[in-house]
KOLBAVEX-767056 format. One record per residue (C-alpha): x, y, z; residue number from 1; chain. Coordinates in steps of 0.2 Angstrom, whole numbers, plus 2048, in hexadecimal, padded with zeros to 3 digits. Each point is the difference from the previous one (the first is absolute). Layout:
<torros>
  east  north   up  num  chaine
     X      Y    Z  NUM       A
...
</torros>
This chain:
<torros>
  east  north   up  num  chaine
   890    7AA  0BE    1       A
   811    7FC  7F9    2       A
   805    813  7FE    3       A
   7FD    802  813    4       A
   80A    7F2  804    5       A
   80E    805  7F5    6       A
   7FF    811  808    7       A
   801    7F9  811    8       A
   80F    7F4  7FD    9       A
   808    810  7F7   10       A
   7FF    809  810   11       A
   806    7F2  80B   12       A
   810    7FC  7F5   13       A
   803    814  800   14       A
   7FF    801  813   15       A
   80C    7F1  801   16       A
   80C    808  7F3   17       A
   800    80F  80A   18       A
   806    7F8  810   19       A
   80D    7F7  7F6   20       A
   807    80E  7F6   21       A
   7FF    80F  80C   22       A
   810    7FD  809   23       A
   80A    7FE  7F0   24       A
   7F8    810  7F9   25       A
   801    80B  810   26       A
   814    7FA  800   27       A
   803    805  7EE   28       A
   7F5    80F  800   29       A
   809    80F  7FB   30       A
   804    80F  80D   31       A
   7F1    80C  803   32       A
   801    810  808   33       A
   7F8    800  813   34       A
   7EF    809  802   35       A
   801    813  800   36       A
   801    809  80F   37       A
   7F0    80C  804   38       A
   804    813  801   39       A
   7FF    808  810   40       A
   7FE    813  802   41       A
   804    807  810   42       A
   7F7    810  7FB   43       A
   7EF    7F6  801   44       A
   801    7FD  813   45       A
   7F7    80A  80D   46       A
   80F    807  809   47       A
   7FC    809  811   48       A
   80A    810  804   49       A
   811    7FA  809   50       A
   7FB    80F  80B   51       A
   7F0    806  803   52       A
   7FE    812  802   53       A
   801    808  812   54       A
   802    812  807   55       A
   813    803  7FE   56       A
   800    809  810   57       A
   7FC    7F0  80A   58       A
   812    7FB  7FC   59       A
   808    80F  807   60       A
   807    802  812   61       A
   7F4    80B  809   62       A
   7FB    806  811   63       A
   7EC    7FE  803   64       A
   7F8    803  811   65       A
   812    803  807   66       A
   804    7EE  7FC   67       A
   80E    7FC  7F4   68       A
   7FB    7F4  7F1   69       A
   810    7FB  7F8   70       A
   802    800  7ED   71       A
   7FA    7F0  7F7   72       A
   809    7FA  7F0   73       A
   7F3    7F5  7FB   74       A
   7F3    7FF  7F2   75       A
   7F2    7FE  80A   76       A
   804    80A  810   77       A
   7F4    801  810   78       A
   7F5    80F  802   79       A
   80A    80D  80B   80       A
   7F0    804  809   81       A
   7FC    7EE  805   82       A
   813    800  808   83       A
   7FB    80F  809   84       A
   7F1    7FA  807   85       A
   808    7F0  805   86       A
   80E    809  809   87       A
   7F6    80F  808   88       A
   7EF    7F6  803   89       A
   7F1    803  7F6   90       A
   7FA    809  80F   91       A
   80F    80C  800   92       A
   801    806  7EE   93       A
   7F6    80D  7F7   94       A
   7F0    7FE  7F6   95       A
   809    804  7F2   96       A
   80C    7F2  802   97       A
   7F3    7F4  805   98       A
   7F7    804  7F0   99       A
   810    7FC  7F5  100       A
   7FB    7EE  806  101       A
   7F2    7F4  802  102       A
   803    7FC  812  103       A
   7F4    801  80D  104       A
   801    80D  80D  105       A
   803    7F2  80F  106       A
   80C    7F4  7F4  107       A
   810    804  80A  108       A
   7FD    80B  810  109       A
   80F    806  80A  110       A
   7FE    806  812  111       A
   80A    804  810  112       A
   813    803  802  113       A
   800    7F7  810  114       A
   813    801  802  115       A
   803    810  7F9  116       A
   80C    7FB  7F3  117       A
   7F9    80A  7F2  118       A
   7F4    7F3  7F8  119       A
   7EF    7F7  803  120       A
   800    7F1  80B  121       A
   7EE    7FA  7FE  122       A
   7FC    7F9  7EE  123       A
   7EF    7FB  7FB  124       A
   800    7F8  7EF  125       A
   7F0    7F9  7F6  126       A
   7FF    7F3  7F3  127       A
   7F4    7F8  7F6  128       A
   7FE    7F0  7F5  129       A
   7FF    802  7ED  130       A
   7FD    7F5  7F1  131       A
   80B    800  7F0  132       A
   7FC    7F9  7F0  133       A
   7EE    7F9  807  134       A
   7F0    7FB  7F7  135       A
   7F2    80D  7FB  136       A
   7EF    7FC  7F8  137       A
   801    810  7F8  138       A
   810    7FF  7F7  139       A
   80A    7F0  7F7  140       A
   80F    808  806  141       A
   807    7FF  811  142       A
   7FE    80E  80C  143       A
   808    80A  808  144       A
   80E    7FB  7F3  145       A
   812    7FD  806  146       A
   80E    7FA  7F3  147       A
   80F    7F8  806  148       A
   807    800  7EE  149       A
   7F9    805  7F0  150       A
   7EF    7F7  7FF  151       A
   802    7F6  80F  152       A
   7F4    802  80E  153       A
   800    7F2  80C  154       A
   7F3    803  80F  155       A
   805    807  811  156       A
   7FA    806  811  157       A
   80B    80D  808  158       A
   800    80B  810  159       A
   7FF    812  7FA  160       A
   800    811  809  161       A
   7EE    807  806  162       A
   7FC    80A  7F0  163       A
   7F2    80C  7FA  164       A
   7F7    7FF  7EF  165       A
   801    7F2  7F5  166       A
   809    7EF  7FD  167       A
   804    805  7ED  168       A
   80A    80F  7FB  169       A
   7EF    809  7FA  170       A
   7F0    7FC  7FA  171       A
   806    7FE  7EE  172       A
   80D    7F2  805  173       A
   800    7EE  807  174       A
   813    802  805  175       A
   802    800  814  176       A
   806    810  808  177       A
   811    800  805  178       A
   7FE    7FB  812  179       A
   7F7    7F0  7FB  180       A
   80F    7F4  7FB  181       A
   80C    7F2  803  182       A
   808    7FF  80C  183       A
   7F7    807  80F  184       A
   80A    80F  805  185       A
   80F    801  80A  186       A
   7FC    805  812  187       A
   80E    80A  809  188       A
   7FF    805  813  189       A
   80C    805  80D  190       A
   807    7F6  80F  191       A
   7F6    804  80F  192       A
   7F2    809  7F8  193       A
   7EE    7FB  805  194       A
   7F9    7F9  7F0  195       A
   7ED    7FC  7FD  196       A
   7FD    7F8  7EF  197       A
   7ED    7FD  7FC  198       A
   7FB    7F5  7F4  199       A
   7EF    805  7F7  200       A
   7FA    7F1  7F7  201       A
   7F8    806  7EF  202       A
   802    7EF  7F9  203       A
   7F3    7F2  7FD  204       A
   80B    7F3  80A  205       A
   806    7FF  812  206       A
   813    807  803  207       A
   80B    804  80F  208       A
   812    807  801  209       A
   80E    7F7  808  210       A
   810    80B  803  211       A
   80D    7F4  7FC  212       A
   811    804  809  213       A
   7FA    80F  808  214       A
   7FF    802  813  215       A
   7EF    801  805  216       A
   7F4    7F9  80F  217       A
   7F5    7F1  7FD  218       A
   7F2    808  807  219       A
   7FD    814  800  220       A
   7FC    80B  80F  221       A
   7EF    7FA  800  222       A
   804    7EE  801  223       A
   7FA    7FC  7ED  224       A
   80A    7F7  7F3  225       A
   80F    809  7F9  226       A
   80A    7F3  7F5  227       A
   7F4    7FE  7F3  228       A
   800    7EC  800  229       A
   7EE    7F9  7FF  230       A
   804    7EF  809  231       A
   80A    809  80E  232       A
   7FC    812  803  233       A
   7EF    808  7F8  234       A
   7F2    7FC  7F5  235       A
   802    805  7EE  236       A
   7FA    811  7FC  237       A
   7F0    7FF  7F6  238       A
   7FD    80A  7F1  239       A
   7F9    811  805  240       A
   809    7FF  812  241       A
   810    809  805  242       A
   80D    7FC  80E  243       A
   80E    80A  806  244       A
   811    7F8  805  245       A
   80B    808  80C  246       A
   813    800  803  247       A
   810    809  807  248       A
   80E    7F9  7F7  249       A
   80F    7FF  809  250       A
   80B    7F8  7F3  251       A
   807    806  7F0  252       A
   801    7F8  7EF  253       A
   7F8    7F9  7F0  254       A
   7F0    7F6  803  255       A
   7F0    7FA  7F7  256       A
   7EE    801  802  257       A
   7F1    7F4  7F9  258       A
   7EF    7FA  801  259       A
   800    7F0  80B  260       A
   7EF    7FA  7F9  261       A
   803    7F1  7F5  262       A
   810    806  7FE  263       A
   806    7F4  7F3  264       A
   7F4    809  7F4  265       A
   7FE    811  808  266       A
   812    804  7FF  267       A
   802    7F8  7EE  268       A
   7F3    80C  7FB  269       A
   809    810  807  270       A
   7FB    803  812  271       A
   812    803  804  272       A
   80D    80E  802  273       A
   810    806  809  274       A
   800    808  812  275       A
   80F    80A  804  276       A
   803    805  811  277       A
   80D    80F  800  278       A
   80D    804  80D  279       A
   7FA    80D  80C  280       A
   808    812  7FC  281       A
   7FB    812  805  282       A
   7F5    809  7F2  283       A
   7FD    7EF  7F8  284       A
   7F1    802  7F4  285       A
   800    7F0  7F7  286       A
   7F7    7FC  7F0  287       A
   7F1    7F7  808  288       A
   7FC    7F7  7EF  289       A
   809    7FC  7F1  290       A
   7F3    7FB  7F2  291       A
   807    7F4  7F6  292       A
   811    7FF  808  293       A
   810    806  7F6  294       A
   809    80F  804  295       A
   7FD    807  810  296       A
   7FF    814  7FD  297       A
   801    805  814  298       A
   80B    7F4  808  299       A
   801    801  813  300       A
   80E    80A  809  301       A
   808    7EF  805  302       A
   801    7FA  7EE  303       A
   808    812  7F9  304       A
   80D    7FF  80D  305       A
   808    7F1  7F7  306       A
   7F8    7FE  7EF  307       A
   7FE    80C  7F0  308       A
   7F0    7F7  7FA  309       A
   7F3    7F2  806  310       A
   7F6    7F4  7F7  311       A
   7F2    7F4  804  312       A
   7FF    7F1  7F6  313       A
   7F4    7F2  801  314       A
   7FF    7EF  7F6  315       A
   7F0    7F7  7FC  316       A
   7FB    7F1  7F8  317       A
   7EF    7FD  7FA  318       A
   7F6    7F1  7FA  319       A
   7F4    805  7F2  320       A
   7F4    7F1  804  321       A
   7FD    808  811  322       A
   800    812  7FA  323       A
   7F3    7FC  7F2  324       A
   7F4    7F9  80D  325       A
   7F9    812  805  326       A
   7FB    802  7ED  327       A
   7F3    7F3  800  328       A
   7F2    809  809  329       A
   7FC    80F  80B  330       A
   7F7    7F4  80D  331       A
   80B    7FD  80F  332       A
   7F9    7EF  803  333       A
   806    7F9  7EE  334       A
   812    809  803  335       A
   802    7FB  811  336       A
   7FC    7EE  7FC  337       A
   80B    801  7F1  338       A
   810    807  809  339       A
   7FD    7F6  811  340       A
   7FA    7F0  7FB  341       A
   803    7FD  7EE  342       A
   811    808  7FE  343       A
   80E    7F4  804  344       A
   810    809  804  345       A
   80A    7F0  7FF  346       A
   7FB    7FD  7EE  347       A
   805    811  7F7  348       A
   810    808  7FD  349       A
   803    813  7FF  350       A
   7FE    809  7F0  351       A
   805    813  803  352       A
   80E    807  80A  353       A
   7FF    811  805  354       A
   80B    80E  808  355       A
   7F8    80E  808  356       A
   7EF    7FA  7F8  357       A
   805    800  7EE  358       A
   80A    7F4  7F4  359       A
   80D    806  7F2  360       A
   7FF    80B  7F7  361       A
   7F4    80B  80C  362       A
   80F    7FC  80D  363       A
   809    80C  7F5  364       A
   7F4    80F  804  365       A
   800    800  812  366       A
   80B    7F3  808  367       A
   812    804  7FB  368       A
   80E    802  80C  369       A
   807    810  7FA  370       A
   811    806  806  371       A
   810    80A  7FE  372       A
   812    7FD  803  373       A
   806    7FE  811  374       A
   7EF    7FF  809  375       A
   7F9    7F5  80E  376       A
   7F0    7FA  7FE  377       A
   7F4    7F7  80B  378       A
   7F4    7F2  7F8  379       A
   7F3    7F6  80A  380       A
   7FC    7F2  7F8  381       A
   7F2    7F2  804  382       A
   7F8    7F2  7F8  383       A
   7EC    7FF  800  384       A
   7FF    7F2  7F5  385       A
   7FF    7EE  802  386       A
   811    7FB  7F8  387       A
   811    803  804  388       A
   809    80F  7F7  389       A
   811    800  7FD  390       A
   804    813  7FB  391       A
   80F    803  7F7  392       A
   809    811  7FC  393       A
   80B    802  7F2  394       A
   80F    80A  801  395       A
   7FD    804  812  396       A
   802    7F5  811  397       A
   7F6    807  80E  398       A
   802    7FD  813  399       A
   7F2    7F9  809  400       A
   800    809  812  401       A
   7EF    7F8  807  402       A
   7F7    7F1  7FE  403       A
   7EB    800  804  404       A
   801    80E  80A  405       A
   80F    7FD  80B  406       A
   810    80A  7FC  407       A
   80E    7F6  7FC  408       A
   811    800  809  409       A
   80A    80B  7F7  410       A
   810    7F6  802  411       A
   7F5    7F2  7F7  412       A
   7F9    809  7F1  413       A
   800    7F7  7F0  414       A
   803    808  7F0  415       A
   7FA    7F6  7F0  416       A
   7F8    801  7EF  417       A
   7F0    7F5  804  418       A
   7F5    802  80E  419       A
   7F5    7F1  805  420       A
   7EE    804  807  421       A
   7F4    7F2  804  422       A
   7EE    805  801  423       A
   7FC    80E  80E  424       A
   812    803  802  425       A
   808    812  800  426       A
   813    807  800  427       A
   807    812  800  428       A
   80D    802  7F3  429       A
   80E    80E  7FE  430       A
   804    804  7EF  431       A
   811    807  7FD  432       A
   802    809  7F1  433       A
   814    804  801  434       A
   807    7FA  7EF  435       A
   80E    7F5  807  436       A
   7FC    7F0  7F6  437       A
   7F8    7F7  80F  438       A
   7F2    80A  807  439       A
   7FC    808  7EE  440       A
   808    7FC  7F0  441       A
   7FB    811  7F8  442       A
   7F3    80B  7FB  443       A
   7F2    7F6  7F5  444       A
   7EF    7F8  800  445       A
   803    7F1  80A  446       A
   7F3    7F3  801  447       A
   7F8    7FB  812  448       A
   7F5    7F1  7FF  449       A
   7FC    7EF  807  450       A
   80B    7F3  7F9  451       A
   7F2    7F4  802  452       A
   7FE    800  7EC  453       A
   7ED    7FE  800  454       A
   7FF    80F  80A  455       A
   806    80B  7F3  456       A
   7F2    7FB  7F5  457       A
   7ED    804  7FF  458       A
   7F7    7F0  7FE  459       A
   80E    7F8  7F7  460       A
   805    811  7F5  461       A
   811    808  802  462       A
   805    80C  803  463       A
   7F2    803  80E  464       A
   7FF    7FD  812  465       A
   808    80A  80E  466       A
   80F    805  7F6  467       A
   806    812  803  468       A
   811    809  800  469       A
   80D    80B  80A  470       A
   802    80F  7F5  471       A
   80C    80E  801  472       A
   7F9    811  7FC  473       A
   80A    802  7F3  474       A
   7F8    7F1  7F7  475       A
   7EF    808  803  476       A
   7F5    809  7F4  477       A
   7F7    810  803  478       A
   7EF    7F8  803  479       A
   808    7F2  80C  480       A
   803    7F1  7F4  481       A
   811    7F7  7FF  482       A
   809    805  7F0  483       A
   805    7EF  7FB  484       A
   80B    7FA  7F2  485       A
   7F8    7EF  7FD  486       A
   7EF    7FC  7F7  487       A
   7F3    80B  7FD  488       A
   7F4    800  80F  489       A
   7F1    805  7F8  490       A
   7F8    7EF  7FB  491       A
   800    7FB  812  492       A
   7F3    80E  803  493       A
   7F4    7F8  7F5  494       A
   7F3    7F4  807  495       A
   803    7F5  7F1  496       A
   811    7FC  807  497       A
   7F9    7F8  80E  498       A
   7F3    7F7  7F8  499       A
   80E    7F7  7F7  500       A
   7FD    808  7ED  501       A
   810    808  7FF  502       A
   810    7F7  7FA  503       A
   80C    804  80F  504       A
   80E    807  7F5  505       A
   7F5    80A  7F4  506       A
   807    811  805  507       A
   811    7FB  7F9  508       A
   7FE    7F2  7F5  509       A
   801    80A  7EF  510       A
   801    7EF  7F5  511       A
   7F0    7F8  809  512       A
   80A    7F0  804  513       A
   7F7    7FC  80E  514       A
   7ED    805  7FC  515       A
   7F1    7F6  7FE  516       A
   801    7F3  7F2  517       A
   7F3    803  7F2  518       A
   7EF    7F8  801  519       A
   801    7F7  7F0  520       A
   800    7ED  7FA  521       A
   810    7F7  804  522       A
   808    7FE  7F0  523       A
   80C    7F4  806  524       A
   7F4    7F3  805  525       A
   7F1    803  7F3  526       A
   809    800  7F1  527       A
   809    7EF  802  528       A
   7EF    7F9  807  529       A
   7F7    806  7F1  530       A
   80C    7F8  7F4  531       A
   801    7EF  809  532       A
   7ED    7FF  7FF  533       A
   800    806  7EF  534       A
   80C    7F3  7FA  535       A
   7F7    7F3  80A  536       A
   7F0    805  7F7  537       A
   809    7FE  7EF  538       A
   806    7EF  804  539       A
   7EF    7FB  806  540       A
   7F9    806  7F0  541       A
   80C    7F6  7F5  542       A
   7FD    7F0  80A  543       A
   7ED    802  800  544       A
   802    804  7EC  545       A
   80B    7F0  7FE  546       A
   7F4    7F5  80A  547       A
   7F0    807  7F6  548       A
   808    7FC  7EF  549       A
   805    7EE  806  550       A
   7EE    7FE  805  551       A
   7FA    805  7F0  552       A
   80A    7F6  7F7  553       A
   7FC    7EF  80A  554       A
   7ED    805  7FE  555       A
   802    803  7ED  556       A
   808    7EE  7FE  557       A
   7F3    7F8  80C  558       A
   7F3    806  7F3  559       A
</torros>
C-alpha cells in the first residue's frame, strides 16, 4: 500500500515540476533543426497531354461544300465538317459530309432564298436538352463525362444541336461527344430571316427557351406563347414534348437565349448561350451554330467587311452545391426536390468560373484569342453567370462598340482595358493590334482574365478559372499552345493539382523550400516536454525517498 502511495506522490510531484520547469527549459533549449520537407516528384503526377491528338487537317483553311472554313490555330479545333453543315445546312450537304459529323439530318435546315440575294432566308434549328456529369446506377463515374479542368466535373444541363448516335464518344467511352458541352452553342442568324427554333425536350424536367434581347413576337402565328416564360407566355415543355419558337429579327446585335423555368437554377446549370443576329448582306451564309464558342471559322459578310477575325467569349460562374445535386440519384422526383426546394441560391457562393465552358488550363486549348500585328478583331463577350465580371486585357486596350445588342454611338466609343459585365450583359469589342503602345504594346502572350480574383481560381486553386490570353501567332506552337517563358504548365494538367495535392511552385522550386512539412514528431516541442517530465519524476523520486527514510527512522525510534 505504501509503495502505491509513494508512486502516486512521485507522479504528482513530477507533473508539478514539469509545469514549473518547462518554460525555463524551452527558453534555454539549444537551436534544433526544423522538420524536414517531404520530397515531391513531379514525375509521379498523372499529367494529361497538354494538347490531345486531333487530325491536323482540321486546323487547315479549306473549302467544304463550297463553304470557306478558315484556318484554326487552336490545339482543339472544331471539326470542319461540322462548320460546313452549320453554314450550308444539314439538308444541303452531301452524305459524305454528314457522315463526318454526328448531326441529325434535320439539325439545321436552310430553305428558300425569298429576297434573291444569294443566301437562304428560312432557317429551322432543332435543339435538345442534355445532362452532363449526372448519376447512373451502372457506373460510379459521372456520365456522360465532361471536364472543365483536370479531374473537375460539375454537373450541367445544356442545349445541344440535335444529333444521331450516342451521347458518349463511343461504346467504350464515358466521355460526352463534342456537341454535348457547356456552354450551350452560340446561335447565329441573319437579320430579317424567318427563324424557327424547335426545342425537343429530351430531359427529365420541364424547360422552355427565352430569347433575351432578340426581336420576337409574344405569340406565334398560331396564337401560342412564344416568349418562353411560364408565368406569362406558356406552359413549360414537359419531358418528351417539343415546341417551335418563331421570329423574324429586325435588329442585329449580340443577344442571349436561356431556359426560363426556375431560371435561378436552370441558367446556373448551363441552359444558356449567346445568340447573334448578323446584319443583312447579300450572299450571307452565316455559321448558324458555334459549339463551345471561341473562334468563328466562317464569319458573316458584314463582319468580314471590317474585321480580320471574330471570337465569341461567354463567361459563366458555377455553384458546385447546385451542380452536384444531379449526382444524388436518377429519380426526377428526388432531383426536382433537391434543386427547386432544398437548394437555396442565397446561401451559396460560386466555386467554378468558366470561359466557353472550360477553366484554366483547358481554356488554353480552345479559347485563346489568336492575332497577328495590325489586325482588327471582333470579340463578342457575354456574362452568363450570377457574378459580375471585370475582364482585363493585358497589353491591349479594346474599344466597346455595342452594349447589350445595341450599337454605341461611334463618337462615344470607350477604349479601355477593363470591361465590366453584369449578369446577362453583352458587349461587342474591337481589338486593334496596331503596335502603337496604346492599342497594343507588342507581340507576346497577354493575359485576358476576370479581375475578380476568385474568378481566376478553380474551387479556390490558382491558377484556374476563366484565364485565357491574347496570343500573337509568333508566340504559338505548332499544336496551338502558347510558347510561354514562365513556369512549366504541365503540373496544371494533372487532377492532383486541382485536388490540392501539389505544392503550387513545385515545377521550379528546386530546393523544395515550399513543400510539405515532413510528418514526424515535432522535436522542438516533444524533447523539452520529455526532459521536464523526466526531471520532475527524478525530483519526485528524491522527495519520496527522503520521506521514506525519515518514516523508517521514526518507526525505529518508536520500537
